[in-house]
Backbone bond lengths (Angstrom), bond angles and torsions (degrees), N, CA, C in turn:
res aa  C-N    CA-C-N  psi(-1)  N-CA   C-N-CA  omega(-1)  CA-C   N-CA-C  phi
1 M - - - 1.452 - - 1.532 108.78 -
2 I 1.301 116.39 138.98 1.462 122.67 -179.13 1.527 108.92 -121.28
3 N 1.308 115.78 134.44 1.460 122.18 171.23 1.525 104.97 -99.82
4 P 1.345 118.58 101.12 1.461 120.17 -170.90 1.529 114.69 -59.95
5 S 1.316 117.84 -39.43 1.465 116.73 -178.48 1.521 111.13 -70.01
6 K 1.331 117.26 -36.79 1.462 119.88 178.20 1.536 109.98 -71.29
7 L 1.334 117.54 -39.94 1.465 120.15 178.16 1.522 110.31 -61.46
8 S 1.314 116.73 -40.39 1.462 120.28 178.12 1.522 110.63 -59.64
9 T 1.321 116.95 -42.51 1.460 121.87 177.75 1.524 110.86 -64.78
10 E 1.334 117.19 -41.41 1.463 121.56 179.80 1.526 111.20 -66.09
11 I 1.321 117.00 -38.62 1.465 121.29 178.08 1.525 109.66 -64.26
12 E 1.320 116.33 -45.04 1.461 120.46 178.80 1.530 110.80 -63.31
13 A 1.331 117.25 -41.70 1.470 121.23 179.44 1.521 111.49 -63.82
14 A 1.348 116.89 -26.55 1.457 121.05 178.61 1.530 111.88 -79.75
15 G 1.332 116.36 -0.61 1.454 120.28 177.82 1.520 114.03 83.73
16 I 1.305 117.08 13.92 1.466 121.32 178.56 1.518 106.75 -88.25
17 T 1.322 116.50 112.23 1.458 120.17 -169.93 1.525 115.17 -105.00
18 D 1.323 118.08 -9.92 1.464 118.82 -175.79 1.525 113.83 -93.07
19 V 1.329 118.02 -3.13 1.466 120.97 179.66 1.523 108.62 -77.58
20 V 1.339 115.92 132.74 1.462 120.28 -179.70 1.526 112.70 -112.25
21 G 1.339 117.69 -9.73 1.451 118.80 178.75 1.505 112.81 -172.08
22 C 1.346 114.34 161.84 1.453 120.31 175.11 1.524 108.49 -149.86
23 H 1.320 115.80 160.90 1.457 122.63 -173.64 1.521 109.28 -128.87
24 S 1.318 116.32 156.81 1.465 120.84 -179.75 1.527 112.71 -63.63
25 S 1.310 117.41 -14.47 1.466 121.63 176.47 1.524 112.10 -78.28
26 G 1.344 116.92 -11.81 1.459 121.04 -177.45 1.514 112.89 102.29
27 R 1.317 116.94 -2.47 1.464 120.54 178.15 1.525 108.82 -73.26
28 V 1.339 115.97 131.90 1.464 123.13 178.33 1.524 106.35 -130.23
29 W 1.342 116.96 137.10 1.452 118.45 -175.49 1.523 113.02 -140.81
30 T 1.338 112.73 157.76 1.456 122.57 170.97 1.523 106.07 -108.12
31 F 1.334 117.42 -172.62 1.457 119.20 175.87 1.529 111.47 -66.73
32 E 1.334 117.01 -24.43 1.455 120.69 -174.86 1.526 114.35 -94.88
33 C 1.352 118.42 -39.07 1.460 119.43 -171.41 1.530 111.60 -165.07
34 D 1.323 115.57 172.73 1.462 121.59 173.16 1.526 109.05 -74.27
35 V 1.340 116.92 142.25 1.464 120.24 -175.16 1.528 113.38 -133.39
36 Q 1.326 118.34 14.41 1.467 119.80 -177.41 1.523 112.97 -62.69
37 D 1.326 117.87 -19.66 1.465 120.85 178.83 1.529 113.03 -93.82
38 R 1.322 117.11 -4.83 1.461 120.70 178.08 1.534 107.64 -66.42
39 P 1.322 119.01 136.75 1.469 121.20 -173.41 1.525 115.31 -51.75
40 D 1.329 118.26 -43.79 1.465 119.10 -178.69 1.527 112.32 -66.78
41 V 1.326 116.27 -40.89 1.469 120.57 179.13 1.524 110.23 -71.51
42 A 1.330 117.01 -42.07 1.472 121.09 179.38 1.523 111.43 -60.16
43 A 1.330 117.50 -34.87 1.468 120.90 178.58 1.527 110.63 -66.22
44 V 1.326 117.54 -39.69 1.468 120.75 178.06 1.528 109.44 -67.04
45 I 1.322 117.07 -42.19 1.466 120.39 178.99 1.530 110.32 -62.62
46 A 1.321 117.50 -41.45 1.464 121.41 -179.77 1.523 111.62 -62.94
47 A 1.318 117.38 -33.31 1.464 121.34 -179.47 1.530 112.34 -90.55
48 H 1.326 117.21 -3.76 1.467 122.86 -174.81 1.521 112.09 -61.17
49 D 1.325 115.60 131.65 1.457 123.02 173.26 1.524 106.41 -110.95
50 P 1.338 118.50 109.87 1.460 120.37 -173.30 1.526 115.03 -74.73
51 T 1.327 118.01 -6.28 1.460 118.92 -178.12 1.519 110.13 -68.20
52 E 1.287 115.05 147.46 1.460 121.10 -179.14 1.525 110.59 -66.24
53 T 1.299 115.18 145.71 1.452 120.93 173.93 1.525 107.08 -74.79
54 P 1.324 117.68 133.92 1.473 118.91 -179.70 1.522 111.47 -58.16
55 V 1.305 115.51 141.95 1.461 121.15 177.81 1.526 107.87 -77.22
56 P 1.340 117.41 129.79 1.467 119.42 179.75 1.530 111.01 -61.71
57 S 1.313 115.64 149.08 1.464 120.20 178.23 1.527 109.19 -69.69
58 L 1.313 115.98 166.38 1.454 120.79 177.75 1.524 110.61 -59.02
59 E 1.321 116.92 -40.79 1.459 120.60 179.67 1.525 111.12 -62.78
60 E 1.334 116.52 -42.24 1.467 120.38 178.94 1.526 111.00 -64.40
61 R 1.319 116.84 -40.02 1.461 120.20 179.06 1.526 111.17 -66.99
62 L 1.336 116.87 -39.43 1.465 120.19 178.13 1.525 111.24 -65.15
63 E 1.337 117.25 -41.25 1.461 121.07 177.18 1.524 110.72 -60.78
64 A 1.329 116.46 -42.95 1.464 120.67 179.16 1.526 110.71 -64.43
65 A 1.325 116.86 -40.93 1.465 120.81 179.05 1.524 110.74 -64.78
66 E 1.329 116.89 -42.54 1.463 120.62 178.76 1.525 111.05 -63.23
67 L 1.313 117.35 -40.80 1.462 121.36 177.88 1.525 110.51 -63.89
68 L 1.317 116.94 -42.76 1.460 120.84 178.71 1.524 110.67 -62.14
69 I 1.325 116.45 -45.29 1.466 120.08 179.63 1.527 110.33 -61.74
70 A 1.323 117.18 -45.57 1.463 120.67 179.30 1.522 110.88 -60.74
71 T 1.311 117.02 -41.07 1.468 121.66 179.33 1.520 110.32 -64.03
72 L 1.326 116.93 -43.53 1.454 120.65 -178.97 1.534 111.99 -67.12
73 L 1.309 116.22 -34.32 1.466 119.65 179.81 1.525 112.15 -71.64
74 E 1.336 117.46 -22.09 1.458 121.84 179.02 1.510 112.26 -75.20
75 V 1.313 117.37 -20.42 1.474 121.22 -175.43 1.494 111.86 -72.27
């Protein structure tokens, strides 16, 4: 099972920049062709955990927002 939005994030985190989309079937593509069998992409798919990332609590989101605001005010 593939979670396409999470796989897309995992591919990007792996530094793979030419991928433009992926599907729950495991298909991954660039503008030119399918690349799910390419070694770098296949390694990300093999390590893929399709479970959803937990949603941060309200307190965690507020802390992140406060940190962002403080950072922006320092500029």
